[in-house]
mmCIF entry with sequence, helices, sheets and N, C-alpha, C, O atoms, coordinates in Angstrom:
data_MODEL
# 
_entry.id   MODEL 
# 
_entity.id                         1 
_entity.type                       polymer 
_entity.pdbx_number_of_molecules   1 
# 
_entity_poly.entity_id                      1 
_entity_poly.type                           'polypeptide(L)' 
_entity_poly.nstd_linkage                   no 
_entity_poly.nstd_monomer                   no 
_entity_poly.pdbx_seq_one_letter_code       MDKKNENNLSQTIDAICRDGFVIAQEYVTEATGCDTCLFTMNGEGLE 
_entity_poly.pdbx_seq_one_letter_code_can   MDKKNENNLSQTIDAICRDGFVIAQEYVTEATGCDTCLFTMNGEGLE 
_entity_poly.pdbx_strand_id                 A 
# 
loop_
_entity_poly_seq.entity_id 
_entity_poly_seq.num 
_entity_poly_seq.mon_id 
_entity_poly_seq.hetero 
1 1  MET n 
1 2  ASP n 
1 3  LYS n 
1 4  LYS n 
1 5  ASN n 
1 6  GLU n 
1 7  ASN n 
1 8  ASN n 
1 9  LEU n 
1 10 SER n 
1 11 GLN n 
1 12 THR n 
1 13 ILE n 
1 14 ASP n 
1 15 ALA n 
1 16 ILE n 
1 17 CYS n 
1 18 ARG n 
1 19 ASP n 
1 20 GLY n 
1 21 PHE n 
1 22 VAL n 
1 23 ILE n 
1 24 ALA n 
1 25 GLN n 
1 26 GLU n 
1 27 TYR n 
1 28 VAL n 
1 29 THR n 
1 30 GLU n 
1 31 ALA n 
1 32 THR n 
1 33 GLY n 
1 34 CYS n 
1 35 ASP n 
1 36 THR n 
1 37 CYS n 
1 38 LEU n 
1 39 PHE n 
1 40 THR n 
1 41 MET n 
1 42 ASN n 
1 43 GLY n 
1 44 GLU n 
1 45 GLY n 
1 46 LEU n 
1 47 GLU n 
# 
_struct_asym.id          A 
_struct_asym.entity_id   1 
# 
_struct_conf.conf_type_id            HELX_P 
_struct_conf.id                      HELX_P1 
_struct_conf.pdbx_PDB_helix_id       AA1 
_struct_conf.beg_label_comp_id       LYS 
_struct_conf.beg_label_asym_id       A 
_struct_conf.beg_label_seq_id        3 
_struct_conf.pdbx_beg_PDB_ins_code   ? 
_struct_conf.end_label_comp_id       CYS 
_struct_conf.end_label_asym_id       A 
_struct_conf.end_label_seq_id        17 
_struct_conf.pdbx_end_PDB_ins_code   ? 
_struct_conf.beg_auth_comp_id        LYS 
_struct_conf.beg_auth_asym_id        A 
_struct_conf.beg_auth_seq_id         3 
_struct_conf.end_auth_comp_id        CYS 
_struct_conf.end_auth_asym_id        A 
_struct_conf.end_auth_seq_id         17 
_struct_conf.pdbx_PDB_helix_class    1 
_struct_conf.details                 ? 
_struct_conf.pdbx_PDB_helix_length   15 
# 
_struct_conf_type.id          HELX_P 
_struct_conf_type.criteria    ? 
_struct_conf_type.reference   ? 
# 
_struct_sheet.id               AA1 
_struct_sheet.type             ? 
_struct_sheet.number_strands   2 
_struct_sheet.details          ? 
# 
_struct_sheet_order.sheet_id     AA1 
_struct_sheet_order.range_id_1   1 
_struct_sheet_order.range_id_2   2 
_struct_sheet_order.offset       ? 
_struct_sheet_order.sense        anti-parallel 
# 
loop_
_struct_sheet_range.sheet_id 
_struct_sheet_range.id 
_struct_sheet_range.beg_label_comp_id 
_struct_sheet_range.beg_label_asym_id 
_struct_sheet_range.beg_label_seq_id 
_struct_sheet_range.pdbx_beg_PDB_ins_code 
_struct_sheet_range.end_label_comp_id 
_struct_sheet_range.end_label_asym_id 
_struct_sheet_range.end_label_seq_id 
_struct_sheet_range.pdbx_end_PDB_ins_code 
_struct_sheet_range.beg_auth_comp_id 
_struct_sheet_range.beg_auth_asym_id 
_struct_sheet_range.beg_auth_seq_id 
_struct_sheet_range.end_auth_comp_id 
_struct_sheet_range.end_auth_asym_id 
_struct_sheet_range.end_auth_seq_id 
AA1 1 THR A 40 ? MET A 41 ? THR A 40 MET A 41 
AA1 2 GLU A 44 ? GLY A 45 ? GLU A 44 GLY A 45 
# 
loop_
_atom_site.group_PDB 
_atom_site.id 
_atom_site.type_symbol 
_atom_site.label_atom_id 
_atom_site.label_alt_id 
_atom_site.label_comp_id 
_atom_site.label_asym_id 
_atom_site.label_entity_id 
_atom_site.label_seq_id 
_atom_site.pdbx_PDB_ins_code 
_atom_site.Cartn_x 
_atom_site.Cartn_y 
_atom_site.Cartn_z 
_atom_site.occupancy 
_atom_site.B_iso_or_equiv 
_atom_site.pdbx_formal_charge 
_atom_site.auth_seq_id 
_atom_site.auth_comp_id 
_atom_site.auth_asym_id 
_atom_site.auth_atom_id 
_atom_site.pdbx_PDB_model_num 
ATOM 1   N N  . MET A 1 1  ? 128.376 127.194 93.685  1.00 0.00 ? 1  MET A N  1 
ATOM 2   C CA . MET A 1 1  ? 127.137 127.583 93.038  1.00 0.00 ? 1  MET A CA 1 
ATOM 3   C C  . MET A 1 1  ? 126.923 129.073 93.335  1.00 0.00 ? 1  MET A C  1 
ATOM 4   O O  . MET A 1 1  ? 127.009 129.504 94.485  1.00 0.00 ? 1  MET A O  1 
ATOM 5   N N  . ASP A 1 2  ? 126.647 129.840 92.296  1.00 0.00 ? 2  ASP A N  1 
ATOM 6   C CA . ASP A 1 2  ? 126.413 131.264 92.528  1.00 0.00 ? 2  ASP A CA 1 
ATOM 7   C C  . ASP A 1 2  ? 125.000 131.506 93.066  1.00 0.00 ? 2  ASP A C  1 
ATOM 8   O O  . ASP A 1 2  ? 124.148 130.619 93.028  1.00 0.00 ? 2  ASP A O  1 
ATOM 9   N N  . LYS A 1 3  ? 124.776 132.698 93.556  1.00 0.00 ? 3  LYS A N  1 
ATOM 10  C CA . LYS A 1 3  ? 123.504 133.028 94.216  1.00 0.00 ? 3  LYS A CA 1 
ATOM 11  C C  . LYS A 1 3  ? 122.306 132.884 93.280  1.00 0.00 ? 3  LYS A C  1 
ATOM 12  O O  . LYS A 1 3  ? 121.249 132.418 93.706  1.00 0.00 ? 3  LYS A O  1 
ATOM 13  N N  . LYS A 1 4  ? 122.453 133.278 92.000  1.00 0.00 ? 4  LYS A N  1 
ATOM 14  C CA . LYS A 1 4  ? 121.343 133.169 91.045  1.00 0.00 ? 4  LYS A CA 1 
ATOM 15  C C  . LYS A 1 4  ? 120.941 131.710 90.842  1.00 0.00 ? 4  LYS A C  1 
ATOM 16  O O  . LYS A 1 4  ? 119.755 131.382 90.866  1.00 0.00 ? 4  LYS A O  1 
ATOM 17  N N  . ASN A 1 5  ? 121.928 130.832 90.644  1.00 0.00 ? 5  ASN A N  1 
ATOM 18  C CA . ASN A 1 5  ? 121.624 129.411 90.463  1.00 0.00 ? 5  ASN A CA 1 
ATOM 19  C C  . ASN A 1 5  ? 121.058 128.794 91.733  1.00 0.00 ? 5  ASN A C  1 
ATOM 20  O O  . ASN A 1 5  ? 120.207 127.907 91.670  1.00 0.00 ? 5  ASN A O  1 
ATOM 21  N N  . GLU A 1 6  ? 121.527 129.259 92.881  1.00 0.00 ? 6  GLU A N  1 
ATOM 22  C CA . GLU A 1 6  ? 121.010 128.754 94.151  1.00 0.00 ? 6  GLU A CA 1 
ATOM 23  C C  . GLU A 1 6  ? 119.527 129.097 94.299  1.00 0.00 ? 6  GLU A C  1 
ATOM 24  O O  . GLU A 1 6  ? 118.742 128.260 94.744  1.00 0.00 ? 6  GLU A O  1 
ATOM 25  N N  . ASN A 1 7  ? 119.139 130.318 93.931  1.00 0.00 ? 7  ASN A N  1 
ATOM 26  C CA . ASN A 1 7  ? 117.725 130.712 93.990  1.00 0.00 ? 7  ASN A CA 1 
ATOM 27  C C  . ASN A 1 7  ? 116.890 129.898 93.017  1.00 0.00 ? 7  ASN A C  1 
ATOM 28  O O  . ASN A 1 7  ? 115.785 129.474 93.358  1.00 0.00 ? 7  ASN A O  1 
ATOM 29  N N  . ASN A 1 8  ? 117.398 129.674 91.813  1.00 0.00 ? 8  ASN A N  1 
ATOM 30  C CA . ASN A 1 8  ? 116.674 128.871 90.830  1.00 0.00 ? 8  ASN A CA 1 
ATOM 31  C C  . ASN A 1 8  ? 116.488 127.446 91.328  1.00 0.00 ? 8  ASN A C  1 
ATOM 32  O O  . ASN A 1 8  ? 115.407 126.877 91.175  1.00 0.00 ? 8  ASN A O  1 
ATOM 33  N N  . LEU A 1 9  ? 117.514 126.865 91.915  1.00 0.00 ? 9  LEU A N  1 
ATOM 34  C CA . LEU A 1 9  ? 117.420 125.509 92.448  1.00 0.00 ? 9  LEU A CA 1 
ATOM 35  C C  . LEU A 1 9  ? 116.366 125.444 93.546  1.00 0.00 ? 9  LEU A C  1 
ATOM 36  O O  . LEU A 1 9  ? 115.564 124.511 93.590  1.00 0.00 ? 9  LEU A O  1 
ATOM 37  N N  . SER A 1 10 ? 116.372 126.434 94.425  1.00 0.00 ? 10 SER A N  1 
ATOM 38  C CA . SER A 1 10 ? 115.394 126.472 95.513  1.00 0.00 ? 10 SER A CA 1 
ATOM 39  C C  . SER A 1 10 ? 113.967 126.547 94.968  1.00 0.00 ? 10 SER A C  1 
ATOM 40  O O  . SER A 1 10 ? 113.085 125.851 95.470  1.00 0.00 ? 10 SER A O  1 
ATOM 41  N N  . GLN A 1 11 ? 113.727 127.370 93.960  1.00 0.00 ? 11 GLN A N  1 
ATOM 42  C CA . GLN A 1 11 ? 112.401 127.488 93.364  1.00 0.00 ? 11 GLN A CA 1 
ATOM 43  C C  . GLN A 1 11 ? 111.993 126.194 92.667  1.00 0.00 ? 11 GLN A C  1 
ATOM 44  O O  . GLN A 1 11 ? 110.831 125.793 92.733  1.00 0.00 ? 11 GLN A O  1 
ATOM 45  N N  . THR A 1 12 ? 112.938 125.542 92.002  1.00 0.00 ? 12 THR A N  1 
ATOM 46  C CA . THR A 1 12 ? 112.652 124.276 91.325  1.00 0.00 ? 12 THR A CA 1 
ATOM 47  C C  . THR A 1 12 ? 112.258 123.206 92.338  1.00 0.00 ? 12 THR A C  1 
ATOM 48  O O  . THR A 1 12 ? 111.286 122.481 92.128  1.00 0.00 ? 12 THR A O  1 
ATOM 49  N N  . ILE A 1 13 ? 113.002 123.106 93.428  1.00 0.00 ? 13 ILE A N  1 
ATOM 50  C CA . ILE A 1 13 ? 112.702 122.114 94.458  1.00 0.00 ? 13 ILE A CA 1 
ATOM 51  C C  . ILE A 1 13 ? 111.336 122.393 95.078  1.00 0.00 ? 13 ILE A C  1 
ATOM 52  O O  . ILE A 1 13 ? 110.558 121.464 95.298  1.00 0.00 ? 13 ILE A O  1 
ATOM 53  N N  . ASP A 1 14 ? 111.038 123.650 95.360  1.00 0.00 ? 14 ASP A N  1 
ATOM 54  C CA . ASP A 1 14 ? 109.726 124.006 95.918  1.00 0.00 ? 14 ASP A CA 1 
ATOM 55  C C  . ASP A 1 14 ? 108.591 123.597 94.976  1.00 0.00 ? 14 ASP A C  1 
ATOM 56  O O  . ASP A 1 14 ? 107.570 123.076 95.425  1.00 0.00 ? 14 ASP A O  1 
ATOM 57  N N  . ALA A 1 15 ? 108.767 123.832 93.674  1.00 0.00 ? 15 ALA A N  1 
ATOM 58  C CA . ALA A 1 15 ? 107.730 123.489 92.696  1.00 0.00 ? 15 ALA A CA 1 
ATOM 59  C C  . ALA A 1 15 ? 107.527 121.980 92.600  1.00 0.00 ? 15 ALA A C  1 
ATOM 60  O O  . ALA A 1 15 ? 106.392 121.518 92.487  1.00 0.00 ? 15 ALA A O  1 
ATOM 61  N N  . ILE A 1 16 ? 108.597 121.218 92.644  1.00 0.00 ? 16 ILE A N  1 
ATOM 62  C CA . ILE A 1 16 ? 108.501 119.761 92.541  1.00 0.00 ? 16 ILE A CA 1 
ATOM 63  C C  . ILE A 1 16 ? 107.855 119.170 93.788  1.00 0.00 ? 16 ILE A C  1 
ATOM 64  O O  . ILE A 1 16 ? 107.051 118.243 93.687  1.00 0.00 ? 16 ILE A O  1 
ATOM 65  N N  . CYS A 1 17 ? 108.194 119.693 94.954  1.00 0.00 ? 17 CYS A N  1 
ATOM 66  C CA . CYS A 1 17 ? 107.704 119.151 96.230  1.00 0.00 ? 17 CYS A CA 1 
ATOM 67  C C  . CYS A 1 17 ? 106.270 119.553 96.541  1.00 0.00 ? 17 CYS A C  1 
ATOM 68  O O  . CYS A 1 17 ? 105.669 119.005 97.465  1.00 0.00 ? 17 CYS A O  1 
ATOM 69  N N  . ARG A 1 18 ? 105.726 120.463 95.819  1.00 0.00 ? 18 ARG A N  1 
ATOM 70  C CA . ARG A 1 18 ? 104.416 121.040 96.132  1.00 0.00 ? 18 ARG A CA 1 
ATOM 71  C C  . ARG A 1 18 ? 103.314 119.982 96.223  1.00 0.00 ? 18 ARG A C  1 
ATOM 72  O O  . ARG A 1 18 ? 102.414 120.110 97.053  1.00 0.00 ? 18 ARG A O  1 
ATOM 73  N N  . ASP A 1 19 ? 103.366 118.946 95.392  1.00 0.00 ? 19 ASP A N  1 
ATOM 74  C CA . ASP A 1 19 ? 102.262 117.987 95.314  1.00 0.00 ? 19 ASP A CA 1 
ATOM 75  C C  . ASP A 1 19 ? 102.534 116.647 95.981  1.00 0.00 ? 19 ASP A C  1 
ATOM 76  O O  . ASP A 1 19 ? 101.713 115.739 95.851  1.00 0.00 ? 19 ASP A O  1 
ATOM 77  N N  . GLY A 1 20 ? 103.638 116.482 96.682  1.00 0.00 ? 20 GLY A N  1 
ATOM 78  C CA . GLY A 1 20 ? 103.867 115.199 97.335  1.00 0.00 ? 20 GLY A CA 1 
ATOM 79  C C  . GLY A 1 20 ? 105.327 114.891 97.553  1.00 0.00 ? 20 GLY A C  1 
ATOM 80  O O  . GLY A 1 20 ? 106.134 115.781 97.819  1.00 0.00 ? 20 GLY A O  1 
ATOM 81  N N  . PHE A 1 21 ? 105.657 113.615 97.436  1.00 0.00 ? 21 PHE A N  1 
ATOM 82  C CA . PHE A 1 21 ? 106.994 113.133 97.729  1.00 0.00 ? 21 PHE A CA 1 
ATOM 83  C C  . PHE A 1 21 ? 107.928 113.314 96.543  1.00 0.00 ? 21 PHE A C  1 
ATOM 84  O O  . PHE A 1 21 ? 107.498 113.374 95.391  1.00 0.00 ? 21 PHE A O  1 
ATOM 85  N N  . VAL A 1 22 ? 109.206 113.398 96.852  1.00 0.00 ? 22 VAL A N  1 
ATOM 86  C CA . VAL A 1 22 ? 110.239 113.557 95.833  1.00 0.00 ? 22 VAL A CA 1 
ATOM 87  C C  . VAL A 1 22 ? 111.346 112.552 96.116  1.00 0.00 ? 22 VAL A C  1 
ATOM 88  O O  . VAL A 1 22 ? 111.757 112.364 97.261  1.00 0.00 ? 22 VAL A O  1 
ATOM 89  N N  . ILE A 1 23 ? 111.814 111.919 95.069  1.00 0.00 ? 23 ILE A N  1 
ATOM 90  C CA . ILE A 1 23 ? 112.998 111.069 95.184  1.00 0.00 ? 23 ILE A CA 1 
ATOM 91  C C  . ILE A 1 23 ? 114.106 111.774 94.433  1.00 0.00 ? 23 ILE A C  1 
ATOM 92  O O  . ILE A 1 23 ? 113.981 112.044 93.239  1.00 0.00 ? 23 ILE A O  1 
ATOM 93  N N  . ALA A 1 24 ? 115.192 112.074 95.129  1.00 0.00 ? 24 ALA A N  1 
ATOM 94  C CA . ALA A 1 24 ? 116.337 112.762 94.525  1.00 0.00 ? 24 ALA A CA 1 
ATOM 95  C C  . ALA A 1 24 ? 117.562 111.887 94.685  1.00 0.00 ? 24 ALA A C  1 
ATOM 96  O O  . ALA A 1 24 ? 117.719 111.191 95.688  1.00 0.00 ? 24 ALA A O  1 
ATOM 97  N N  . GLN A 1 25 ? 118.419 111.927 93.697  1.00 0.00 ? 25 GLN A N  1 
ATOM 98  C CA . GLN A 1 25 ? 119.608 111.093 93.714  1.00 0.00 ? 25 GLN A CA 1 
ATOM 99  C C  . GLN A 1 25 ? 120.812 111.936 93.365  1.00 0.00 ? 25 GLN A C  1 
ATOM 100 O O  . GLN A 1 25 ? 120.817 112.652 92.364  1.00 0.00 ? 25 GLN A O  1 
ATOM 101 N N  . GLU A 1 26 ? 121.834 111.847 94.199  1.00 0.00 ? 26 GLU A N  1 
ATOM 102 C CA . GLU A 1 26 ? 123.083 112.537 93.938  1.00 0.00 ? 26 GLU A CA 1 
ATOM 103 C C  . GLU A 1 26 ? 124.033 111.593 93.213  1.00 0.00 ? 26 GLU A C  1 
ATOM 104 O O  . GLU A 1 26 ? 124.155 110.424 93.580  1.00 0.00 ? 26 GLU A O  1 
ATOM 105 N N  . TYR A 1 27 ? 124.695 112.093 92.197  1.00 0.00 ? 27 TYR A N  1 
ATOM 106 C CA . TYR A 1 27 ? 125.676 111.296 91.472  1.00 0.00 ? 27 TYR A CA 1 
ATOM 107 C C  . TYR A 1 27 ? 126.997 111.385 92.207  1.00 0.00 ? 27 TYR A C  1 
ATOM 108 O O  . TYR A 1 27 ? 127.506 112.481 92.441  1.00 0.00 ? 27 TYR A O  1 
ATOM 109 N N  . VAL A 1 28 ? 127.553 110.250 92.571  1.00 0.00 ? 28 VAL A N  1 
ATOM 110 C CA . VAL A 1 28 ? 128.821 110.188 93.292  1.00 0.00 ? 28 VAL A CA 1 
ATOM 111 C C  . VAL A 1 28 ? 129.866 109.617 92.345  1.00 0.00 ? 28 VAL A C  1 
ATOM 112 O O  . VAL A 1 28 ? 129.817 108.437 91.998  1.00 0.00 ? 28 VAL A O  1 
ATOM 113 N N  . THR A 1 29 ? 130.800 110.442 91.932  1.00 0.00 ? 29 THR A N  1 
ATOM 114 C CA . THR A 1 29 ? 131.796 110.014 90.936  1.00 0.00 ? 29 THR A CA 1 
ATOM 115 C C  . THR A 1 29 ? 132.716 108.923 91.473  1.00 0.00 ? 29 THR A C  1 
ATOM 116 O O  . THR A 1 29 ? 133.232 108.119 90.696  1.00 0.00 ? 29 THR A O  1 
ATOM 117 N N  . GLU A 1 30 ? 132.931 108.880 92.778  1.00 0.00 ? 30 GLU A N  1 
ATOM 118 C CA . GLU A 1 30 ? 133.817 107.872 93.363  1.00 0.00 ? 30 GLU A CA 1 
ATOM 119 C C  . GLU A 1 30 ? 133.209 106.474 93.369  1.00 0.00 ? 30 GLU A C  1 
ATOM 120 O O  . GLU A 1 30 ? 133.929 105.498 93.583  1.00 0.00 ? 30 GLU A O  1 
ATOM 121 N N  . ALA A 1 31 ? 131.924 106.354 93.142  1.00 0.00 ? 31 ALA A N  1 
ATOM 122 C CA . ALA A 1 31 ? 131.237 105.060 93.208  1.00 0.00 ? 31 ALA A CA 1 
ATOM 123 C C  . ALA A 1 31 ? 131.225 104.395 91.834  1.00 0.00 ? 31 ALA A C  1 
ATOM 124 O O  . ALA A 1 31 ? 130.161 104.177 91.253  1.00 0.00 ? 31 ALA A O  1 
ATOM 125 N N  . THR A 1 32 ? 132.378 104.083 91.330  1.00 0.00 ? 32 THR A N  1 
ATOM 126 C CA . THR A 1 32 ? 132.470 103.428 90.029  1.00 0.00 ? 32 THR A CA 1 
ATOM 127 C C  . THR A 1 32 ? 132.391 101.918 90.202  1.00 0.00 ? 32 THR A C  1 
ATOM 128 O O  . THR A 1 32 ? 132.934 101.370 91.161  1.00 0.00 ? 32 THR A O  1 
ATOM 129 N N  . GLY A 1 33 ? 131.723 101.253 89.285  1.00 0.00 ? 33 GLY A N  1 
ATOM 130 C CA . GLY A 1 33 ? 131.652 99.801  89.298  1.00 0.00 ? 33 GLY A CA 1 
ATOM 131 C C  . GLY A 1 33 ? 130.682 99.228  90.308  1.00 0.00 ? 33 GLY A C  1 
ATOM 132 O O  . GLY A 1 33 ? 130.689 98.020  90.543  1.00 0.00 ? 33 GLY A O  1 
ATOM 133 N N  . CYS A 1 34 ? 129.851 100.053 90.910  1.00 0.00 ? 34 CYS A N  1 
ATOM 134 C CA . CYS A 1 34 ? 128.884 99.527  91.869  1.00 0.00 ? 34 CYS A CA 1 
ATOM 135 C C  . CYS A 1 34 ? 127.629 100.390 91.843  1.00 0.00 ? 34 CYS A C  1 
ATOM 136 O O  . CYS A 1 34 ? 127.628 101.498 91.307  1.00 0.00 ? 34 CYS A O  1 
ATOM 137 N N  . ASP A 1 35 ? 126.572 99.866  92.426  1.00 0.00 ? 35 ASP A N  1 
ATOM 138 C CA . ASP A 1 35 ? 125.312 100.580 92.506  1.00 0.00 ? 35 ASP A CA 1 
ATOM 139 C C  . ASP A 1 35 ? 124.781 100.403 93.918  1.00 0.00 ? 35 ASP A C  1 
ATOM 140 O O  . ASP A 1 35 ? 124.264 99.339  94.260  1.00 0.00 ? 35 ASP A O  1 
ATOM 141 N N  . THR A 1 36 ? 124.905 101.432 94.737  1.00 0.00 ? 36 THR A N  1 
ATOM 142 C CA . THR A 1 36 ? 124.480 101.372 96.125  1.00 0.00 ? 36 THR A CA 1 
ATOM 143 C C  . THR A 1 36 ? 123.461 102.458 96.378  1.00 0.00 ? 36 THR A C  1 
ATOM 144 O O  . THR A 1 36 ? 123.643 103.601 95.958  1.00 0.00 ? 36 THR A O  1 
ATOM 145 N N  . CYS A 1 37 ? 122.389 102.105 97.061  1.00 0.00 ? 37 CYS A N  1 
ATOM 146 C CA . CYS A 1 37 ? 121.343 103.085 97.373  1.00 0.00 ? 37 CYS A CA 1 
ATOM 147 C C  . CYS A 1 37 ? 121.125 103.125 98.877  1.00 0.00 ? 37 CYS A C  1 
ATOM 148 O O  . CYS A 1 37 ? 121.151 102.093 99.547  1.00 0.00 ? 37 CYS A O  1 
ATOM 149 N N  . LEU A 1 38 ? 120.915 104.308 99.391  1.00 0.00 ? 38 LEU A N  1 
ATOM 150 C CA . LEU A 1 38 ? 120.539 104.494 100.779 1.00 0.00 ? 38 LEU A CA 1 
ATOM 151 C C  . LEU A 1 38 ? 119.320 105.398 100.779 1.00 0.00 ? 38 LEU A C  1 
ATOM 152 O O  . LEU A 1 38 ? 119.374 106.521 100.278 1.00 0.00 ? 38 LEU A O  1 
ATOM 153 N N  . PHE A 1 39 ? 118.242 104.920 101.329 1.00 0.00 ? 39 PHE A N  1 
ATOM 154 C CA . PHE A 1 39 ? 117.015 105.708 101.395 1.00 0.00 ? 39 PHE A CA 1 
ATOM 155 C C  . PHE A 1 39 ? 116.906 106.329 102.773 1.00 0.00 ? 39 PHE A C  1 
ATOM 156 O O  . PHE A 1 39 ? 117.111 105.655 103.782 1.00 0.00 ? 39 PHE A O  1 
ATOM 157 N N  . THR A 1 40 ? 116.583 107.611 102.818 1.00 0.00 ? 40 THR A N  1 
ATOM 158 C CA . THR A 1 40 ? 116.387 108.296 104.094 1.00 0.00 ? 40 THR A CA 1 
ATOM 159 C C  . THR A 1 40 ? 115.025 108.991 104.085 1.00 0.00 ? 40 THR A C  1 
ATOM 160 O O  . THR A 1 40 ? 114.496 109.367 103.038 1.00 0.00 ? 40 THR A O  1 
ATOM 161 N N  . MET A 1 41 ? 114.489 109.143 105.275 1.00 0.00 ? 41 MET A N  1 
ATOM 162 C CA . MET A 1 41 ? 113.257 109.904 105.446 1.00 0.00 ? 41 MET A CA 1 
ATOM 163 C C  . MET A 1 41 ? 113.434 110.727 106.706 1.00 0.00 ? 41 MET A C  1 
ATOM 164 O O  . MET A 1 41 ? 113.710 110.189 107.779 1.00 0.00 ? 41 MET A O  1 
ATOM 165 N N  . ASN A 1 42 ? 113.272 112.035 106.570 1.00 0.00 ? 42 ASN A N  1 
ATOM 166 C CA . ASN A 1 42 ? 113.470 112.957 107.682 1.00 0.00 ? 42 ASN A CA 1 
ATOM 167 C C  . ASN A 1 42 ? 114.860 112.787 108.303 1.00 0.00 ? 42 ASN A C  1 
ATOM 168 O O  . ASN A 1 42 ? 115.026 112.895 109.518 1.00 0.00 ? 42 ASN A O  1 
ATOM 169 N N  . GLY A 1 43 ? 115.853 112.521 107.453 1.00 0.00 ? 43 GLY A N  1 
ATOM 170 C CA . GLY A 1 43 ? 117.234 112.406 107.904 1.00 0.00 ? 43 GLY A CA 1 
ATOM 171 C C  . GLY A 1 43 ? 117.599 111.077 108.528 1.00 0.00 ? 43 GLY A C  1 
ATOM 172 O O  . GLY A 1 43 ? 118.723 110.928 109.005 1.00 0.00 ? 43 GLY A O  1 
ATOM 173 N N  . GLU A 1 44 ? 116.705 110.108 108.546 1.00 0.00 ? 44 GLU A N  1 
ATOM 174 C CA . GLU A 1 44 ? 116.968 108.797 109.135 1.00 0.00 ? 44 GLU A CA 1 
ATOM 175 C C  . GLU A 1 44 ? 117.007 107.736 108.057 1.00 0.00 ? 44 GLU A C  1 
ATOM 176 O O  . GLU A 1 44 ? 116.155 107.719 107.168 1.00 0.00 ? 44 GLU A O  1 
ATOM 177 N N  . GLY A 1 45 ? 117.993 106.846 108.127 1.00 0.00 ? 45 GLY A N  1 
ATOM 178 C CA . GLY A 1 45 ? 118.101 105.754 107.164 1.00 0.00 ? 45 GLY A CA 1 
ATOM 179 C C  . GLY A 1 45 ? 116.946 104.771 107.295 1.00 0.00 ? 45 GLY A C  1 
ATOM 180 O O  . GLY A 1 45 ? 116.525 104.446 108.405 1.00 0.00 ? 45 GLY A O  1 
ATOM 181 N N  . LEU A 1 46 ? 116.430 104.294 106.155 1.00 0.00 ? 46 LEU A N  1 
ATOM 182 C CA . LEU A 1 46 ? 115.344 103.302 106.158 1.00 0.00 ? 46 LEU A CA 1 
ATOM 183 C C  . LEU A 1 46 ? 115.930 101.915 105.906 1.00 0.00 ? 46 LEU A C  1 
ATOM 184 O O  . LEU A 1 46 ? 116.872 101.766 105.127 1.00 0.00 ? 46 LEU A O  1 
ATOM 185 N N  . GLU A 1 47 ? 115.377 100.919 106.556 1.00 0.00 ? 47 GLU A N  1 
ATOM 186 C CA . GLU A 1 47 ? 115.849 99.552  106.357 1.00 0.00 ? 47 GLU A CA 1 
ATOM 187 C C  . GLU A 1 47 ? 114.918 98.792  105.450 1.00 0.00 ? 47 GLU A C  1 
ATOM 188 O O  . GLU A 1 47 ? 115.154 97.618  105.167 1.00 0.00 ? 47 GLU A O  1 
# 
């Protein structure tokens, strides 16, 4: 990611987080044929 896109991403995340919680999901190409979710809060997995 170049520096310009990195700054834009940072500003976008700041704007979204301004009013509360955010749920973000990363697409993992290796996870074909399944649907697995792991929820974390403050870096800790939730059960």
